[in-house]
N, C-alpha and C positions, 0 to 999 in steps of 0.2 A: 678323516672322520672325527678323530679326537679333537683336532683343531676347531672343527665346526661346532662340536659340543661345548668346548671352552668358550668360543665366541658367543654362542647362544646363551650360556650361563652368565657371561658378563653383561650382555644386553638385557637379560632378564633382571639382573641385579639393579640396573638403572631404571627399570620400569616403575618401581614403587616411589622413588624420589620424584620422578617426573609427574606421577599422578598426584602426589602430595603438593608439588609446586602448583599444579593447575588448580587444585582445590583452594590452596592458600591465596592464589591470585584472584579467583572469583570471590572469595570471602573478603579480601581487602577492597575490591570494587564495591561490594555491597556495603561494607563498613563506611567507605567514603561517601556513598550516596546517603546513607543514614545520617552521617555526620553533617552533611550539607543541609539536610532536612531539619536536624536539631538546631543548627546554627541559625537558620531562617526563623524557626519558631522562637528561639531565644531573643533574636532581634525584635520580633513582633511583640513578644511579652515585655521586653525592656521599654519599647515605645509606649505600650499600654500603661505600664507603671508610671512612666514620666508624665503621661497625659493625666493620669489619675491624681497625681500629686499637685496639679495646678489648683489654685485656690477656687476658681470658679466651678470646677468639677466637684471639688469637695463640698462646696456650699450647696450646689444643686442636689447632690446625693443626700446631704444632711436634711435639706428641706423636703426631699421626697420621703424621707423617713419620719417627717413630722417634727423635726428639731427647729428651734428658733434661736436667734442671737440673744445674748444677754441684754436686757433692757427692752426687748420687743414684747409686745402684748400679743398673745395667742388668741385667735378667734375661731369659733366653730360655727359654721353656718349649716343649718338643717333645712331639708326640704328643697334641694336644688334639682331634684330629679325631673 
């Protein structure tokens, strides 16, 4: 009977580390998934930054904001509705 109680106590002492291991494993899988998502987002944002730095994109955005090049003449046309 005493041997059974000792064996039960030993098995019980291993229970907490096993539970912690399972929680850690699940957490690491969640972290890996989140890391993959963040890496994909980083790659997408890097491509967007590189595309934005192209001169044609910069010029189009500047023109959309109403800017003109040095030496150009700005015109305002009214009544186009």
